[in-house]
C-alpha positions as CSV (number, residue, x, y, z in Angstrom):
1,X,62.4,11.1,46.5
2,X,63.4,11.2,50.2
3,X,64.0,14.6,51.8
4,X,66.1,15.0,54.9
5,X,66.6,18.2,57.0
6,X,70.2,17.9,58.0
7,X,72.6,15.0,57.6
8,X,71.4,11.8,59.1
9,X,73.4,8.6,59.5
10,X,73.1,6.8,56.1
11,X,71.9,3.2,55.9
12,X,74.5,2.5,53.2
13,X,76.9,4.1,50.8
14,X,75.7,6.9,48.5
15,X,76.6,8.8,45.4
16,X,76.6,12.5,46.2
17,X,76.8,15.9,44.7
18,X,76.9,19.2,46.7
19,X,75.9,22.7,45.9
20,X,73.3,25.5,46.0
21,X,71.7,24.6,42.7
22,X,69.8,27.8,42.4
23,X,67.8,27.7,39.2
24,X,68.8,24.1,38.4
25,X,70.0,25.3,35.1
26,X,71.7,23.3,32.3
27,X,75.0,23.1,34.2
28,X,73.3,21.7,37.2
29,X,71.3,19.3,35.1
30,X,74.5,18.0,33.5
31,X,75.8,17.4,37.1
32,X,72.6,15.6,38.1
33,X,72.7,13.4,34.9
34,X,76.4,12.5,35.5
35,X,75.7,11.6,39.1
36,X,72.7,9.5,38.1
37,X,74.8,7.6,35.6
38,X,77.6,7.0,38.1
39,X,75.1,6.0,40.8
40,X,73.4,3.4,38.6
41,X,76.8,2.0,37.5
42,X,77.8,1.5,41.1
43,X,74.4,0.5,42.5
44,X,74.2,3.5,44.8
45,X,71.3,6.0,45.5
46,X,71.8,9.4,43.7
47,X,71.9,12.1,46.4
48,X,72.1,15.9,46.6
49,X,73.3,18.0,49.5
50,X,72.1,21.6,49.3
51,X,71.9,24.6,51.6
52,X,69.1,26.7,53.0
53,X,69.3,29.7,53.1
54,X,71.8,30.7,50.5
55,X,75.2,31.3,52.2
56,X,75.4,34.8,51.0
57,X,72.0,35.6,52.6
58,X,73.7,34.8,55.9
59,X,77.0,36.7,55.5
60,X,76.1,39.5,53.2
61,X,72.3,39.8,53.0
62,X,72.3,43.2,51.3
63,X,74.5,41.8,48.5
64,X,72.9,38.3,48.3
65,X,71.7,37.4,44.8
66,X,68.0,37.2,44.0
67,X,66.6,33.6,44.1
68,X,65.9,31.9,40.9
69,X,64.0,29.1,42.7
70,X,62.5,28.7,46.1
71,X,63.1,25.5,48.0
72,X,60.0,23.8,46.9
73,X,60.7,24.6,43.2
74,X,64.3,23.3,43.6
75,X,63.1,20.0,45.2
76,X,60.5,19.5,42.4
77,X,63.2,19.9,39.8
78,X,65.6,17.6,41.7
79,X,62.9,14.9,41.6
80,X,62.2,15.5,37.9
81,X,65.9,15.0,37.2
82,X,66.2,11.6,39.0
83,X,67.5,12.5,42.4
84,X,66.6,9.9,45.0
85,X,67.6,11.7,48.3
86,X,68.1,15.3,49.2
87,X,69.9,16.5,52.3
88,X,69.0,20.1,53.2
89,X,71.6,21.6,55.5
90,X,70.5,24.7,57.4
91,X,73.2,27.2,56.6
92,X,74.1,29.5,59.5
93,X,77.4,30.8,61.0
94,X,77.8,27.7,63.2
95,X,77.5,25.4,60.1
96,X,79.9,27.7,58.2
97,X,82.5,27.4,61.0
98,X,83.0,23.7,60.6
99,X,86.6,23.0,59.4
100,X,86.7,21.6,55.9
101,X,88.6,18.4,57.0
102,X,86.0,17.8,59.8
103,X,83.2,18.3,57.3
104,X,84.7,15.7,55.0
105,X,85.5,13.2,57.7
106,X,82.4,13.4,59.9
107,X,79.6,14.4,57.5
108,X,80.6,13.0,54.1
109,X,82.4,9.9,55.3
110,X,81.0,8.8,58.6
111,X,77.4,10.0,58.4
112,X,76.6,9.8,54.7
113,X,79.1,7.0,53.7
114,X,79.8,8.8,50.4
115,X,81.5,6.4,48.0
116,X,81.4,8.6,44.9
117,X,81.3,12.4,44.8
118,X,80.8,15.0,42.1
119,X,81.5,18.7,42.6
120,X,81.9,21.8,40.5
121,X,85.6,22.6,39.8
122,X,85.2,25.9,41.6
123,X,83.3,24.5,44.6
124,X,84.4,25.7,48.1
125,X,83.3,24.5,51.5
126,X,84.1,24.6,55.2
127,X,85.4,27.3,57.5
128,X,87.0,30.2,55.5
129,X,86.1,28.3,52.3
130,X,89.2,26.2,52.8
131,X,87.8,23.0,51.3
132,X,88.1,22.5,47.6
133,X,88.6,19.8,45.0
134,X,92.2,19.2,46.0
135,X,91.3,18.5,49.6
136,X,88.6,16.1,48.6
137,X,90.9,14.4,46.1
138,X,93.6,13.9,48.8
139,X,91.0,12.6,51.3
140,X,89.3,10.2,48.9
141,X,91.9,7.4,48.9
142,X,92.3,7.6,52.7
143,X,88.5,7.4,53.4
144,X,87.5,5.2,50.5
145,X,85.5,7.5,48.1
146,X,86.0,8.6,44.5
147,X,85.9,12.3,43.6
148,X,85.1,13.7,40.2
149,X,85.0,17.4,39.1
150,X,82.3,18.7,36.8
151,X,83.5,21.4,34.4
152,X,81.6,24.3,33.0
153,X,78.8,23.9,30.5
154,X,78.7,26.4,27.7
155,X,75.5,27.3,25.8
156,X,74.9,30.2,23.4
157,X,78.5,31.1,23.8
158,X,78.1,31.7,27.6
159,X,79.3,29.7,30.6
160,X,76.0,28.5,32.1
161,X,75.6,29.8,35.7
162,X,73.0,31.1,38.0
163,X,74.5,34.6,37.6
164,X,74.2,34.4,33.8
165,X,70.5,33.4,34.2
166,X,69.9,36.3,36.6
167,X,71.6,38.7,34.2
168,X,69.4,37.5,31.3
169,X,66.3,37.9,33.4
170,X,67.3,41.4,34.6
171,X,67.8,42.5,31.0
172,X,64.4,41.1,30.0
173,X,65.9,38.5,27.7
174,X,63.6,35.6,28.5
175,X,64.7,33.7,25.4
176,X,68.3,33.6,26.7
177,X,67.1,32.6,30.2
178,X,65.1,29.8,28.6
179,X,68.2,28.6,26.7
180,X,70.4,28.6,29.9
181,X,67.7,27.0,32.0
182,X,66.6,24.5,29.4
183,X,63.0,25.5,30.1
184,X,61.1,28.8,30.6
185,X,61.8,30.8,33.7
186,X,58.9,30.2,36.2
187,X,57.5,31.1,39.6
188,X,55.3,28.8,41.5
189,X,53.1,29.4,44.5
190,X,49.5,29.3,45.8
191,X,46.8,31.7,44.6
192,X,46.0,34.2,47.3
193,X,43.3,36.7,47.8
194,X,44.1,40.2,46.6
195,X,42.3,43.5,46.8
196,X,40.0,42.7,43.9
197,X,41.1,45.8,42.0
198,X,41.6,43.8,38.8
199,X,38.0,42.6,39.0
200,X,36.7,46.1,39.5
201,X,38.4,47.5,36.4
202,X,37.4,44.5,34.2
203,X,40.7,42.5,34.3
204,X,40.4,40.0,37.2
205,X,43.7,38.5,38.2
206,X,45.1,35.5,40.1
207,X,47.5,36.7,42.8
208,X,50.3,34.1,43.1
209,X,52.2,33.9,46.3
210,X,55.9,35.0,46.2
211,X,58.3,33.3,48.6
212,X,60.9,36.1,48.3
213,X,60.6,39.9,48.1
214,X,63.3,40.2,45.4
215,X,62.2,38.4,42.3
216,X,64.8,38.4,39.4
217,X,62.3,39.8,36.9
218,X,60.0,42.8,36.9
219,X,57.5,44.1,34.4
220,X,54.6,43.0,32.2
221,X,54.8,39.5,30.6
222,X,53.1,37.0,28.4
223,X,52.8,33.8,30.5
224,X,51.4,30.3,30.6
225,X,50.0,29.0,33.9
226,X,50.2,25.3,34.8
227,X,48.4,23.4,37.5
228,X,44.8,24.3,36.5
229,X,43.4,21.5,34.4
230,X,45.3,19.4,31.9
231,X,46.5,22.1,29.6
232,X,48.5,25.3,30.3
233,X,46.4,28.5,30.4
234,X,47.5,31.7,28.6
235,X,47.5,35.1,30.2
236,X,49.2,38.4,30.8
237,X,51.1,38.9,34.1
238,X,52.3,41.9,36.1
239,X,55.2,41.4,38.5
240,X,56.1,44.5,40.5
241,X,55.0,46.9,43.3
242,X,52.0,48.4,41.5
243,X,53.2,52.1,41.9
244,X,50.0,53.6,40.4
245,X,47.8,52.2,43.2
246,X,50.3,51.5,46.1
247,X,52.9,53.5,47.9
248,X,55.8,51.4,49.0
249,X,54.0,48.3,47.8
250,X,55.5,44.8,48.2
251,X,56.3,42.8,45.1
252,X,53.2,41.1,43.7
253,X,52.6,38.6,40.9
254,X,49.2,39.1,39.3
255,X,48.0,37.0,36.3
256,X,45.0,37.8,34.1
257,X,44.0,34.5,32.5
258,X,42.2,34.7,29.1
259,X,38.7,33.3,28.9
260,X,38.7,32.1,32.5
261,X,36.3,32.8,35.3
262,X,36.7,30.0,37.9
263,X,37.7,30.5,41.5
264,X,41.1,29.0,42.1
265,X,42.1,30.4,45.5
266,X,44.6,28.2,47.4
267,X,45.5,26.2,44.3
268,X,49.3,25.8,43.7
269,X,50.2,26.9,40.2
270,X,53.3,27.5,38.1
271,X,53.7,30.6,36.0
272,X,56.0,30.3,33.0
273,X,57.4,33.6,31.7
274,X,57.5,33.6,27.9
275,X,57.9,37.2,26.7
276,X,58.4,40.6,28.3
277,X,56.1,43.3,27.0
278,X,57.4,46.3,28.9
279,X,58.7,47.6,32.3
280,X,56.4,48.4,35.1
281,X,55.3,52.1,35.1
282,X,53.5,54.6,37.3
283,X,50.4,56.1,35.6
284,X,48.7,59.4,36.6
285,X,45.4,57.8,37.3
286,X,43.4,54.5,37.3
287,X,41.8,55.3,34.0
288,X,45.1,55.5,32.2
289,X,46.3,52.4,33.9
290,X,43.2,50.5,32.8
291,X,43.7,51.6,29.2
292,X,47.3,50.4,29.3
293,X,46.2,47.0,30.8
294,X,43.8,46.7,27.9
295,X,46.7,47.3,25.4
296,X,48.9,44.9,27.3
297,X,46.2,42.2,27.1
298,X,45.8,42.8,23.3
299,X,49.6,42.7,22.8
300,X,49.8,39.4,24.7
301,X,47.1,37.8,22.7
302,X,48.9,38.8,19.5
303,X,52.1,37.3,20.9
304,X,50.3,33.9,21.4
305,X,48.6,34.2,17.9
306,X,52.0,34.6,16.2
307,X,54.1,32.4,18.5
């Protein structure tokens, strides 16, 4: 898969879909599959245009949604679902001010040479969000490209969307999130050095780097960790601010792996969240916290035994 920062001049016509694709959920996967099928039929490379950061992080940062996937995770999923080229547009106020007709004419037609395009039926683009399916459909015959709209995907009685996934995660319903994503919700990152508190109290942890300070899940979880050896490793994870031992702590993902004592600093891992045990709590002292961690580990092991 080729990755481009910005929109270069294309060496030939392409099939293209555009969007944020946060989470790359079942609805996004349906779009990518439809694009791949259309691209193969027409002999075109299957391409995605996406934006970084999320537009709402630019205009309303205090109200921007939590990220379901960081950029690396999104790119890995694109590759897994057959995307051949990704164009990452840096989204800022200058980019957002480009008139919709200019965006279509100069970027989609002249630079990328789009010959077939797929967008969601509610997709908006260009200055003041003036661009939509109708504008693209009108421009297509003039500029020589086809346009197709992707309608909503429904699963478990819900319209599949990034918002629906966030709501499921916020409510601790990892089973529903799994259904909407088509896979367990996960966070990936490098294993960092921590303060060794877990080791001191008998429950050593791998501290996994977080790319954003507002994860969509909080609490204590049963997890599987991929990227260390050939098989996933089972463990108990805490994702939160550790209120018992930190004042104004930053979000931290700590994973206690069962029957594991290797050094894995700087390795890149993926943590799959399978079941939420409880919310994060503040305990009166370290002794009480340690006893609760022991109970969490026991409950997590029971989860895997009966899974």
